[in-house]
N, C-alpha and C positions, 0 to 999 in steps of 0.2 A: 504494500500500500504506500503510504507517504514516507518520505525519507527524512528530510530535515524539517523540524518544526520551530517556529518562532512564536514567542508570547507577545501579545499586544492587547490593546484596549479599543473597544468599539467607540468610534467618534461620531459616526453618522450612519443612518440607514435611509436608503432611497430606493423604493420599489423592491426589487429582488437583489439589490446590492447592499453589502455591509462594508463600510469603510473602516479599516483597522489601522491604528498608529502603532508601529513597532519601533523600539529603540534598538538600533543595530550598532554593535561594537566592532571596531577593527580587530584584526587578528592579534595585534599586540596589546590589546587593552588589559589582558591578564598579566602582563609582564610586571615584575616587581619594580622596574626602573621607569615605569611610564610617567611618573610625576616629574621627573627631570628631563625626560626625553623629548616630549612634545610631539611625538609621532603618533601617539594613540589618538583615536578618533571615535566619537560617538555621535550618531546622527539619527534623526527620526525619519522613518519612511512610512508613507501612507499606501496601503494596498487595498484594492477593491476586490471583494470576493462575491461572486454571484452565487446565490443559494436560494432554493425554494423555501427554506426555513428562515428567511430574513426577518420575518415578523416575530420570531421567537427571541430575537436579540434586542437588547436595549442599550442606549448610549451609556458607556461606563463599564459594560461587561468585560471581564477578563477572558480572553480567548487564545487559542493556539491556531496558527495559520501554517499550512504546509502545502507543497506542490502535490498534486494528485498522484503523479508518477515520478519515479526517481529520475528518469532521463529528461524530464522537462527542465530541470535545472541546467543540464548540459546544453540544451538547445538555447536557453535564455542567455547563458554566458557566451555561447558562440555568436548569437545575433547581436549582442550588445557590445562585446569586446573583441573577439577574435576576428570576425568578418571586417569590422571597421579598420582594424590594424592592417589587414591585407589590402583593403582598398587604399588606405593611406600609402602603404609601401609601393603598391603597383602604380598608383598615380604619380608618386614622386619619382620613381625609377623611370617610368614611361615618359614623363615630361622631360626629364634630363636626357633620356635617350634620343628624343626628337630634337634636341638642341635648345630647349628652353633654359633661361637663366635660373639660377638657384631660387631667387625670389619668386619667379613665376611658377616654378615647379612646386614650391611650398604652397603657394596659393591654390594651385590646381589640386594638390593632395588634400588640403583642407576643404576645398569645395567638394571633392569626391566623398569625403567623410560626411560632410553636411548633407549631401545628396542621399547617402546611405540612411542617415537618421530620418530624413524626410520620407523616404520609402517606408521605413519601419513605422513612422507615424501614420502614413496613409493606409497601411495594412494592419493597423492596430486591432480592428474588429475581427479580422481573420485570425490574427495571432491570439487574441483573447479566447477564441474558440479552441485553439490548439494547446495553450498553456493555461491550465486550470488549477485553481487553488481550492482547498477544502478548509472549512472553519469548524472548530470544536470549542464549545463553551467549557470553560474551566469550572470545576466545582470547588467550593470554598471549604 
């Protein structure tokens, strides 16, 4: 079933969607030297979870959110990080190979990455159907 679970709090319910705020810690947040390092990071993420049981949740509920299948995490990482890296690299090398200056090559590479994220944004509804979350109410 689900692989990695993250705890969060319900902040909004809209139709069949439950919006959950999760505090995500960087990998080094557990390090004993994080107080002097400055590299540790903690951010809030908002996740929208579509569920038929949305009406059973209330704002403030503690919940767990997880990807429905383990391989969905790999797909997400590929789409958000790996593919844009390859787009950046290919655009940079390609622009330099056709004789563009370094500045123009960098701008072309950045434009390629921006185009990639625009495509992801435009296909977000299709991706939402392929990458699904489950939500579990925590008991006190």
